[in-house]
Phi, psi and omega in degrees: 000135181259148179082040178281182178294346179268359188295144165283134182246135175233155177230155171247116185252122177200166173214111358285170183242354186300330183276353188294134180263340186303315182303314180297318181294315181290321179294325176295320177296316180297321177295315180300321182272005177060040182265143174270065183219161178205153174244133185243131174285132179225156180207163173202161174295140180308325181288347178260008188303313184300317178295316181296318181298320178300320178294318178298314181297329180287344179286108185292333181263010175274113187270329183186171184218149167257132187241135177227186182304136005253031192254002188298315180289320183291323176293319178306317182295339181273350186273147181281327181222165182207146170293147181306327181288336172278321182296322185289339178253352180063035183211144180240138169242359175215131175227142181231143180274128179279174180298335180274002179087355181269161185264140177244131184261144172218167181216115183250012179302306181293321179300310181296321180297311182292321178295323177295318176297317181297319179297329179274000180077023180261115181262126182279334186306128177081357183275155174259119191247136166253120176245121177259117182119120181236026178279206184301310179291317181299321179297316180297318179297317184300315178299316183290326177296315178295319180297328181278359174099018175303138181290322182206145176227119173263125181251124181240140179206150177297336173263097186300322180298319179296319178295317179299314182296317181295316179301318181294316182293317180294321179298327178295326181275324183232076186293344180283346178263130179280106182247136175200162175271160180188185180284158178282058185248115183290344183309129177085007180245154178262326186233126184240127187234130169263112177246032178245168174281000182292115186128348176293325184244148186300330183265009178293145172289158175292141186283348183209173183281087187294337179294346181262001176290150177236151184300337182273005179272154171259129182240127184236138174233130182275355177290136180261332184224110010286155181300313179249102179287163176305324178298311181292325178296315179298313182296319180296316179295331179285339181108005178289152168283134182239152176232125183276170185282336186300319179303325178299316180291319179301317182287326176295325189299321179297313180295320178297318180300319179292318180297316182279353180060035185300315188287353176258019179286175181295139177277155178287000000 
C-alpha cells in the first residue's frame, strides 16, 4: 500500500494548480520505484500565502516542494539558503527541507529549458534570441541563454520596468551577450521564446507579434498544457521549427528528483 503514515510527502504549490503536471509525473515515478511517497497539488489565494506557508512549514513530514506561478519569488524570500542559480534570479521552483528544518531554494527552470533544447539539437551559441516574459521562469531562462553564449537577447514583458531590470542584471553577469528590453517583435531574431503563461487558456492573447515570424526561426513555448499552444500552431503552419514545453519539464524532473532526494524515500 502506498501513502502510509510513514510516507514522505511532497507538494506542488501554484495558483491555480489544476494545470500542473508535476504531481502526476512524480507520483508515477514513485509508483514505478515502489516508494511509499506521494506528491500533492496544493493552492491558496496569493493574499493568503503567508498563512498557508506557515502551515506547510509546520508539517513535519513535508520533505520538499515544487513551486510555480505566482509564488516563486515569495517562496524564495522564505528560504534560509539558496543555490546561486536561484539567488541570482530571486526565485525558487524547488525547495527542500534541511536537517535543521529550514528551507533551501533552488531553481531548475533554466536548467531544464537548456537541457531540453540540447536534447533536440538546438544550440543557443551565437543566436539572436527574443524572450517574451521576465517573471520567475523568464529570469532563469535569460541567465542561462546568456551563459550558453547567445549573441543577443531581447527581453520583452508587459511590465517594461521588469524587462529593463532583468536585461541590466543579466548583462552585469554576462557582458559578452548583448541584452536589452524591447517589443515582442520576432523580426531580426533566430530563436523566439514564450516564457509567459499566455497560451494556457483558449481566450489568451498571443504573446508576440506572430505576423513577424519567419519560416527560418525556431519558436519555443514553455507551456505544457495545451501541448500545442496557439503560438506554436501558428509557427508550425508557417514552417518554423517548434519546441514544445514538455521537454523542459522532463529535463527538470531529473534534477528536481535529485534535489528533493525523492528516490531515497521509504519503500513500500
